[in-house]
LOMI-660904 format. One record per atom (N, C-alpha, C): z, x, y. Coordinates in steps of 0.02 Angstrom, whole numbers, plus 32768, in hexadecimal, padded with zeros to 4 digits. Example, Ala and Ser with C-alpha at 12.3 -4.5 7.8 and 13.67 -1.06 7.14 Angstrom:
# residues 2
818682947EE4/818682677F1F/818682947F5B/816282827F90/816582AC7FCB/818A82858002/
This chain:
# residues 104
800080297FC5/800080008000/8000802B803F/7FDF80128071/7FDC803680B1/8018802480DB/802D80558103/806480488131/80498020816C/80697FEA817A/80537FC081B0/80837FC581EB/80667FC58226/808E7FC68263/809B7F7F8277/80D97F6B8283/80E67F27829A/80C07F1A82DB/80AA7EDE82E6/80817ECC8320/80A67ED28361/80E87ED08361/810D7ED4839F/81207F1C83B2/810C7F4E8389/811B7F938397/80DA7FBB8398/80D77FED83C3/809D801983C8/80AC805883A0/807A80768382/808780B5835E/809880EC8390/80C1811A837C/80D6815083A8/809F818483AC/807A818383E3/804381B283EC/804E81DD8429/808B81E18440/80998209847C/809982538469/8074827A848F/807382C18482/80A982E284AD/80C1831B849A/80F4833C84C2/80D983508506/810483508538/80F08361857C/80E583AD857F/80A983BF8597/80978406859E/80A1841985E7/80CB844B85F3/80D884608638/80A48494864E/808F848D868D/806084BD86A9/808484FF86B8/805F853586B4/807D857486C9/808A85738714/80B4859F872E/80C185A08776/808285AD879F/8085859887DD/804B859D880A/803285E5880F/806086138817/804B8659881F/8025867387E2/803A865D87A7/80178671876A/7FD186528767/7FCB8613877D/7F8985F3877C/7F5A861587AE/7F74862787E9/7F4B864A881B/7F34868D8800/7F6286B187E1/7F5286F387C5/7F1C86ED878F/7F2386BB8763/7EF086B0872F/7EAD869D874E/7EAF86718781/7E71865D87A1/7E4F869887C4/7E7786C287E6/7E5B86FE8806/7E3B872B87D2/7E5C8733879B/7E42875F8766/7E008743874A/7DFD87018742/7DC186E28725/7D8786DF8756/7D9586D98797/7D6086CD87C9/7D5F87028801/7D74873E87F3/7D7987728826/7D37877E884A/7D0187818826/7CBF878E8844/7CAC87568874/7CBA87188862/7CA986DF888D/7CD186E188CE/7D1186F288C9/7D3A86F78905/7D2187308932/7D0F87678915/7CF5879F893D/7CB2878E895E/7C898766893C/7C4A87508959/7C5687208993/7C8A86F8898F/7C9986C789C4/7CBB86E88A00/7CD7872289F8/7CFD87438A2D/7CD5874F8A6D/7C9787678A6B/7C71876F8AAA/7C66872E8ACF/7C5C86F88AAB/7C5286B78ACC/7C9286A08AED/7CCA86A98ACB/7D0B86968AE8/7D1986BF8B26/7D0C87008B24/7D16872B8B5F/7CE887168B98/7CAA87068B89/7C7A86EF8BBC/7C9586B28BE0/7CAD867F8BBA/7CC586438BDA/7D06864F8C01/7D30867B8BE9/7D6D868A8C0F/7D5C86AA8C52/7D2B86D78C52/7D1A86FB8C90/7CF286D08CC0/7CC086AC8CA7/7C9286898CD4/7CA1863F8CDD/7CCD86218CB6/7CDC85DA8CBE/7D2385CD8CD4/7D5385F28CB9/7D9885E38CC9/7DB4860E8D01/7DA1864C8D06/7DBB86778D3B/7DA8865D8D81/7D6A86468D8C/7D59862D8DCF/7D8185EF8DE3/7D9B85CA8DB3/7DC2858E8DC5/7E0385A18DE8/7E1A85DE8DE2/7E5585F58E06/7E4A85F08E51/7E0D85FA8E68/7DFC85F68EAE/7E0185B08ECB/7E02857D8EA0/7E0885388EB8/7E4C852B8ED8/7E7B85568ECC/7EBD854E8EEB/7EBA85538F37/7E8785768F51/7E80857E8F99/7E77853C8FBD/7E5D850A8F9A/7E5284C88FB9/7E9484A98FCC/7EC884B78FA7/7F0984998FB4/7F3884C68FDB/7F1D84FA8FFA/7F478529901F/7F2C85329066/7F58854B9091/7F42856390D2/7F3185AC90C6/7EF685B790AB/7EE385F89090/7EDA862C90C7/7EFA866590BD/7EF3869F90E9/7EDD86DA90BD/7EA386F790CA/7E8C872E90A0/7EBD8768909C/7EE2877590D2/7F1287AC90D1/7F4A879F909E/7F5F87609096/7F94874F9067/7F7A87429020/7F3A8730901B/7F1D87228FD9/7F3186DD8FBF/7F1B86CE8F83/7F27868C8F66/7F7186838F56/7F9186B68F3D/7FD886B08F2A/800786AD8F65/7FF486C78F9E/802286CA8FD7/80168696900C/7FDF8673900A/7FCF8641903D/7FFC86039034/800685E0906D/803285A6906E/8010856B904B/803785489021/801F850D8FFC/802384D1902A/7FEA84AD9035/7FEB84729061/7FD58432903F/7FC484359000/7FB283F98FDA/7F6E83DD8FEF/7F6C839B8FFD/7F2E8379900C/7F1E83779057/7F41839D9080/7F36839B90C9/7EEE83AE90DB/7ED183DE90B7/7E8B83F190C6/7E5C83B790B9/7E6883909083/7E3E83579074/7E46832090A8/7E83831390BC/7E9082E090EF/7E6D82F39130/7E7383329145/7E5383499182/7E078342917D/7DEA83539143/7DA1834F913A/7D898307913E/7DA982DA9119/7D9082959116/7DA1826D9154/7DCD8285917E/7DDA826591BF/7DA8827D91F4/7D8382B091E6/7D5182C99215/7D1882979219/7CFE82889255/7CC88257925C/7C86826D923A/7C7D82AD9230/7C3F82C59210/7C4482CB91C4/7C7B82B791A5/7C8682C0915E/7C50829D9134/7C3F825F9147/7C0D823A9121/7BCA825E9124/7BB68274915F/7B7682979167/7B7582D7913E/7BAE82FC913D/7BB1833B9119/7BAA832F90CE/7BCC82FC90B4/7BC982ED906C/7B8382D69059/7B6482AB9081/7B2082949072/7AEE82CE9074/7AF382FA90A6/7AC7833490AA/7AD08362906D/7B0E836B9057/7B1C8395901D/7AFA83788FDE/7B0083368FD5/7ADF83178F9B/7A94831C8FA0/7A7983128FDC/7A3083168FE5/7A16835D8FD5/7A3A838F8FEB/7A2583D48FDE/7A2983E38F93/7A5C83C98F72/7A6483D88F2A/7A2F83B48F00/7A16837D8F19/79E283588EF4/799F837A8F00/
């Protein structure tokens, strides 16, 4: 005779919980397996850091009373005052429209 499972019970099919190795071990294994790929990606990563992210540091000047002698780190922080002054200027609309026309 075959062993029958009662209809109100499920067979025990739970597998034991397998724990992942620590993160540092997984990173080390991944580096070992894909070292050439990471080295090939390195020039692209360096390119984007230099030409895409480094120039964004200069955007801080918009929110400062920038003085070249003091530099970006030493200039006074004024927040949105430069934007308020620009958009309160009567020529602001003309300047923005001209900028868009030139870019098109």
